[in-house]
OpenMM code with the backbone's topology and positions (N, CA, C; nanometers):
from openmm import Vec3, app, unit

residues = "MET ILE ASP THR LEU SER LEU LEU ILE SER HIS GLY VAL ILE LEU LEU ALA ALA TRP ARG LEU LEU SER ARG PRO ASP LEU ASP ARG ASP ILE ASP PRO THR PRO PRO ARG GLU LYS ASP SER GLY HIS ALA".split()
positions = [
    Vec3(-1.7340, 1.5711, 2.6763),
    Vec3(-1.7171, 1.4315, 2.6984),
    Vec3(-1.7165, 1.3393, 2.5959),
    Vec3(-1.8395, 1.4153, 2.4878),
    Vec3(-1.8721, 1.3088, 2.3586),
    Vec3(-1.7845, 1.3514, 2.2701),
    Vec3(-1.7186, 1.4939, 2.2709),
    Vec3(-1.6460, 1.5301, 2.1420),
    Vec3(-1.5199, 1.4997, 2.1600),
    Vec3(-1.4589, 1.4781, 2.3129),
    Vec3(-1.3373, 1.3821, 2.3352),
    Vec3(-1.3141, 1.2255, 2.2541),
    Vec3(-1.4401, 1.2074, 2.3238),
    Vec3(-1.4908, 1.0261, 2.2778),
    Vec3(-1.4654, 0.9852, 2.1456),
    Vec3(-1.5282, 1.1041, 2.0466),
    Vec3(-1.5419, 1.0781, 1.9116),
    Vec3(-1.4227, 1.1307, 1.8482),
    Vec3(-1.3251, 1.2350, 1.9029),
    Vec3(-1.2131, 1.2334, 1.8516),
    Vec3(-1.1117, 1.1015, 1.8823),
    Vec3(-1.1066, 1.0673, 1.9891),
    Vec3(-1.0112, 0.9388, 2.0301),
    Vec3(-1.0780, 0.8365, 1.9181),
    Vec3(-1.2001, 0.8160, 1.8886),
    Vec3(-1.2653, 0.6795, 1.8410),
    Vec3(-1.2006, 0.7041, 1.6831),
    Vec3(-1.2419, 0.8554, 1.6308),
    Vec3(-1.1992, 0.8543, 1.4724),
    Vec3(-1.0411, 0.8508, 1.4640),
    Vec3(-0.9390, 0.9011, 1.5452),
    Vec3(-0.8150, 0.9125, 1.5127),
    Vec3(-0.7622, 0.8018, 1.5505),
    Vec3(-0.7788, 0.7283, 1.6596),
    Vec3(-0.7814, 0.5721, 1.6689),
    Vec3(-0.7667, 0.4917, 1.5628),
    Vec3(-0.9027, 0.4822, 1.5002),
    Vec3(-0.9221, 0.4448, 1.3565),
    Vec3(-0.8298, 0.4658, 1.2699),
    Vec3(-0.8010, 0.5882, 1.2260),
    Vec3(-0.7010, 0.6292, 1.1572),
    Vec3(-0.5426, 0.5652, 1.1696),
    Vec3(-0.5098, 0.5982, 1.2839),
    Vec3(-0.3803, 0.5420, 1.3114),
    Vec3(-0.3828, 0.3942, 1.3100),
    Vec3(-0.4856, 0.3076, 1.3381),
    Vec3(-0.4724, 0.1577, 1.3354),
    Vec3(-0.4854, 0.1112, 1.1676),
    Vec3(-0.5636, 0.2169, 1.0943),
    Vec3(-0.5224, 0.1711, 0.9479),
    Vec3(-0.4283, 0.2155, 0.8641),
    Vec3(-0.3447, 0.3419, 0.9341),
    Vec3(-0.1853, 0.3646, 0.8817),
    Vec3(-0.1072, 0.2643, 0.9520),
    Vec3(-0.1057, 0.2158, 1.0554),
    Vec3(-0.0437, 0.1127, 1.1211),
    Vec3(-0.0367, -0.0154, 0.9966),
    Vec3(-0.1576, -0.0814, 0.9750),
    Vec3(-0.1950, -0.1700, 0.9110),
    Vec3(-0.1387, -0.1488, 0.7328),
    Vec3(-0.1633, -0.0411, 0.6927),
    Vec3(-0.0994, 0.0027, 0.5585),
    Vec3(0.0267, -0.0362, 0.5765),
    Vec3(0.1372, 0.0582, 0.6673),
    Vec3(0.2654, 0.0676, 0.6525),
    Vec3(0.3173, -0.0823, 0.6933),
    Vec3(0.2537, -0.1868, 0.7490),
    Vec3(0.3259, -0.3091, 0.7925),
    Vec3(0.2850, -0.3815, 0.6885),
    Vec3(0.2388, -0.3861, 0.5714),
    Vec3(0.2061, -0.4634, 0.4684),
    Vec3(0.3565, -0.4728, 0.4108),
    Vec3(0.3660, -0.6572, 0.3549),
    Vec3(0.5040, -0.6637, 0.3046),
    Vec3(0.5006, -0.6432, 0.1733),
    Vec3(0.4255, -0.5903, 0.0604),
    Vec3(0.4010, -0.5573, -0.1030),
    Vec3(0.4478, -0.4093, -0.0558),
    Vec3(0.4618, -0.3483, 0.0338),
    Vec3(0.4815, -0.2134, 0.0055),
    Vec3(0.6604, -0.2110, -0.0236),
    Vec3(0.7412, -0.3112, 0.0542),
    Vec3(0.8470, -0.3226, -0.0107),
    Vec3(0.9272, -0.3686, -0.1438),
    Vec3(0.8409, -0.4021, -0.2326),
    Vec3(0.8633, -0.4213, -0.3900),
    Vec3(0.8176, -0.3250, -0.4396),
    Vec3(0.9407, -0.3134, -0.5509),
    Vec3(0.9106, -0.2280, -0.6648),
    Vec3(0.8498, -0.3163, -0.7915),
    Vec3(0.7494, -0.3261, -0.8282),
    Vec3(0.7193, -0.3563, -0.9370),
    Vec3(0.7071, -0.2939, -1.0565),
    Vec3(0.8149, -0.3426, -1.1541),
    Vec3(0.8225, -0.2670, -1.3047),
    Vec3(0.6810, -0.2512, -1.3530),
    Vec3(0.6707, -0.1355, -1.4146),
    Vec3(0.5543, -0.1151, -1.4547),
    Vec3(0.5140, -0.1537, -1.6168),
    Vec3(0.6499, -0.1680, -1.6879),
    Vec3(0.6626, -0.2301, -1.8192),
    Vec3(0.6744, -0.3889, -1.8134),
    Vec3(0.6047, -0.4602, -1.9036),
    Vec3(0.6022, -0.5955, -1.9008),
    Vec3(0.7425, -0.6465, -1.9802),
    Vec3(0.8284, -0.7590, -1.9355),
    Vec3(0.9468, -0.7855, -1.9832),
    Vec3(0.9144, -0.7882, -2.1515),
    Vec3(1.0103, -0.7818, -2.2275),
    Vec3(0.9895, -0.7617, -2.4023),
    Vec3(1.0419, -0.9139, -2.4203),
    Vec3(0.9904, -0.9575, -2.5036),
    Vec3(1.0246, -1.1051, -2.5686),
    Vec3(1.1690, -1.0814, -2.6382),
    Vec3(1.2909, -1.1672, -2.6616),
    Vec3(1.3677, -1.1697, -2.6921),
    Vec3(1.3444, -1.2114, -2.8580),
    Vec3(1.4188, -1.1225, -2.9228),
    Vec3(1.4323, -1.1608, -3.0755),
    Vec3(1.4543, -1.2800, -3.1162),
    Vec3(1.3816, -1.3836, -3.2340),
    Vec3(1.4206, -1.5009, -3.2348),
    Vec3(1.4863, -1.4763, -3.3547),
    Vec3(1.5034, -1.3774, -3.4357),
    Vec3(1.5682, -1.3424, -3.5610),
    Vec3(1.5107, -1.3903, -3.6833),
    Vec3(1.3816, -1.4354, -3.6574),
    Vec3(1.2932, -1.4780, -3.7565),
    Vec3(1.2216, -1.3333, -3.8273),
    Vec3(1.2418, -1.3562, -3.9653),
    Vec3(1.2036, -1.2228, -4.0457),
    Vec3(1.0310, -1.2840, -4.0935),
] * unit.nanometer
topology = app.Topology()
chain = topology.addChain("A")
for resn in residues:
    res = topology.addResidue(resn, chain)
    for name in ("N", "CA", "C"):
        topology.addAtom(name, app.Element.getBySymbol(name[0]), res)
C-alpha cells in the first residue's frame, strides 16, 4: 500500500510540474540571443 501511494504521489507531482511548465506562455516565444546592432550613423 505504501509503495503504491508513494509512486502515485511522486508521479502526480511530476505530472503537475510538467503540466504547469508546458502551459507557460513564454514557451511560445523565440527570443533572439544576439542584441540588435546599432545602425551606423556614418560618423568617422
